[in-house]
C-alpha positions as CSV (number, residue, x, y, z in Angstrom):
1,M,-14.0,157.2,-11.0
2,D,-13.0,153.9,-12.5
3,S,-15.8,152.1,-10.7
4,V,-18.4,154.6,-12.2
5,L,-16.9,154.0,-15.7
6,S,-17.0,150.2,-15.1
7,V,-20.6,150.3,-14.0
8,A,-21.6,152.5,-17.0
9,T,-19.9,150.3,-19.5
10,N,-21.4,147.2,-18.0
11,L,-24.9,148.8,-18.1
12,S,-24.2,149.8,-21.7
13,F,-23.3,146.3,-22.7
14,V,-26.4,144.9,-21.1
15,S,-28.7,147.4,-22.8
16,L,-27.0,146.8,-26.1
17,I,-27.6,143.0,-25.7
18,F,-31.3,143.6,-25.0
19,G,-31.5,145.7,-28.1
20,L,-29.7,143.1,-30.1
21,V,-32.2,140.4,-28.9
22,F,-35.2,142.5,-29.8
23,C,-33.7,143.3,-33.2
24,L,-33.1,139.6,-33.9
25,M,-36.7,138.8,-33.0
26,R,-37.9,141.5,-35.4
27,M,-35.6,140.2,-38.1
28,V,-36.9,136.7,-37.8
29,K,-40.5,137.6,-37.3
30,G,-40.8,140.8,-39.4
31,P,-43.9,140.8,-41.6
32,T,-42.2,142.6,-44.5
33,L,-38.9,142.7,-46.1
34,A,-38.4,146.3,-45.1
35,D,-38.9,145.4,-41.4
36,R,-36.2,142.8,-41.7
37,V,-33.8,145.1,-43.5
38,V,-34.3,147.9,-40.9
39,A,-33.7,145.3,-38.1
40,L,-30.5,144.2,-39.9
41,D,-29.4,147.8,-40.2
42,L,-30.1,148.4,-36.5
43,I,-28.1,145.3,-35.6
44,A,-25.2,146.8,-37.5
45,F,-25.4,150.0,-35.6
46,L,-25.7,148.1,-32.3
47,T,-22.5,146.3,-33.2
48,I,-20.9,149.7,-33.7
49,G,-22.1,150.5,-30.2
50,F,-20.6,147.3,-28.9
51,I,-17.3,148.3,-30.5
52,G,-17.4,151.8,-29.1
53,V,-18.2,150.7,-25.6
54,Y,-15.5,148.0,-25.8
55,S,-13.0,150.6,-27.0
56,I,-13.8,152.7,-24.0
57,S,-13.7,149.8,-21.5
58,S,-10.4,148.5,-22.8
59,D,-8.9,151.9,-23.3
60,E,-7.9,151.0,-26.9
61,P,-8.9,153.8,-29.3
62,A,-7.8,151.7,-32.4
63,F,-11.2,150.0,-32.3
64,L,-12.9,153.2,-33.1
65,D,-11.5,153.1,-36.7
66,I,-13.3,149.7,-37.1
67,A,-16.5,151.2,-35.8
68,I,-16.3,154.1,-38.2
69,T,-15.7,151.7,-41.2
70,L,-18.6,149.5,-40.2
71,A,-20.9,152.6,-39.9
72,L,-20.0,153.7,-43.4
73,V,-20.6,150.2,-44.8
74,A,-24.0,149.9,-43.0
75,F,-25.0,153.4,-44.3
76,L,-24.1,152.4,-47.8
77,G,-26.1,149.2,-47.5
78,T,-29.1,151.2,-46.3
79,I,-28.9,153.6,-49.2
80,A,-28.5,150.7,-51.7
81,F,-31.6,149.0,-50.3
82,A,-33.7,152.2,-50.4
83,R,-32.7,152.7,-54.0
84,W,-33.7,149.1,-54.8
85,I,-37.1,149.6,-53.2
86,M,-37.6,152.8,-55.1
87,K,-36.7,151.2,-58.4
88,S,-38.9,148.2,-57.8
89,Q,-41.9,150.5,-56.9
90,L,-41.3,152.6,-60.0
91,D,-41.2,149.4,-62.1
92,K,-44.6,148.4,-60.6
93,V,-46.1,151.8,-61.5
94,V,-44.8,151.5,-65.1
95,D,-46.1,148.0,-65.4
96,S,-49.6,149.0,-64.1
97,E,-49.7,151.9,-66.6
98,D,-48.8,149.6,-69.4
99,E,-51.8,147.4,-68.6
100,L,-54.2,150.4,-68.9
């Protein structure tokens, strides 16, 4: 059973690395700011995946607390960015109405 778990964690690490590479490419190449922020958010959640898989492979459940904390911080960052975009779009609408 340990060999199955070892193979599963190794495959998980490899797939998370591929996901991280693609997200880094999107973050560097992204045509808009929103694309870059979504890629950064996905990198945070891939990091949470790394921490979770490492916690399983090392049989150390204390790392899961770190993963939960990082998930909460990443979620709050996403909410803050969404509010910022909404506010900037509302400001543009108000400015365009003032010109009329």
